[in-house]
C-alpha positions as CSV (number, residue, x, y, z in Angstrom):
1,M,33.0,113.5,96.0
2,A,30.6,113.0,93.1
3,T,28.6,109.9,92.3
4,L,28.6,108.5,88.8
5,T,26.1,106.0,87.5
6,I,27.0,104.0,84.4
7,K,24.2,102.3,82.5
8,N,24.1,99.3,80.2
9,V,27.4,97.9,81.2
10,P,27.9,94.5,79.4
11,D,27.8,91.5,81.6
12,K,31.1,90.3,80.3
13,L,32.8,93.6,81.2
14,V,31.3,93.4,84.7
15,R,32.7,89.9,85.2
16,R,36.1,91.0,84.0
17,L,36.1,94.0,86.3
18,K,35.0,91.8,89.3
19,A,37.8,89.3,88.5
20,Q,40.3,92.1,88.2
21,A,39.1,93.7,91.5
22,A,39.4,90.3,93.3
23,H,42.9,89.8,91.9
24,H,44.0,93.3,93.2
25,R,42.0,92.8,96.4
26,R,39.9,95.8,95.8
27,S,36.2,96.5,95.7
28,L,34.6,96.7,92.4
29,N,34.0,100.4,92.9
30,L,37.7,101.1,93.7
31,E,38.7,99.0,90.7
32,V,36.6,101.0,88.4
33,I,37.9,104.3,89.8
34,T,41.5,103.0,89.4
35,C,40.8,102.0,85.7
36,L,39.2,105.5,85.0
37,E,42.2,107.2,86.6
38,A,44.6,105.2,84.5
39,A,42.6,105.9,81.3
40,T,42.5,109.6,81.9
41,G,46.2,110.1,82.6
42,P,48.1,111.4,85.6
43,T,46.6,114.1,87.8
44,Q,48.3,117.5,88.0
45,V,50.1,118.1,91.2
46,D,50.1,121.6,92.7
47,P,53.7,121.9,94.1
48,E,52.9,124.7,96.5
49,A,50.0,122.7,98.0
50,L,52.1,119.6,98.3
51,L,54.9,121.6,100.1
52,A,52.3,123.2,102.4
53,T,51.0,119.7,103.3
54,A,54.5,118.4,103.9
55,R,55.4,121.4,106.1
56,A,52.2,121.0,108.1
57,I,53.0,117.3,108.8
58,R,56.5,117.8,109.9
59,I,56.1,120.7,112.3
60,T,58.8,120.5,115.0
61,P,57.5,121.1,118.6
62,K,58.9,124.3,120.1
63,G,62.0,123.8,122.3
64,L,63.0,120.6,120.5
65,R,66.1,120.9,118.4
66,V,66.7,117.8,116.3
67,T,70.4,117.0,116.0
68,D,72.4,114.0,114.8
69,R,73.2,113.2,118.4
70,L,69.6,113.3,119.5
71,L,68.5,111.1,116.5
72,K,71.2,108.6,117.4
73,E,70.1,108.5,121.0
74,M,66.5,108.0,120.1
75,K,67.3,105.2,117.6
76,N,69.4,103.4,120.2
77,E,66.9,103.9,123.1
78,G,65.8,100.6,124.4
79,R,68.3,98.6,122.5
80,P,70.7,96.2,124.3
């Protein structure tokens, strides 16, 4: 990630940002990043990359076939 230095920030603005960060329970740095993201609009999502990530996360182990019955058994396991 890049580092950005902002010079000559008015004291009043810094105080408002700090108060806003405290209200949102974020660091000042994260608050500024959030404000910049909101000001520049939504980021573009690459659908293929998003699908590839989702597929990588939900890889089913070999030999395991997930069925409704198996899911029901797993949900009820350990319940009285």
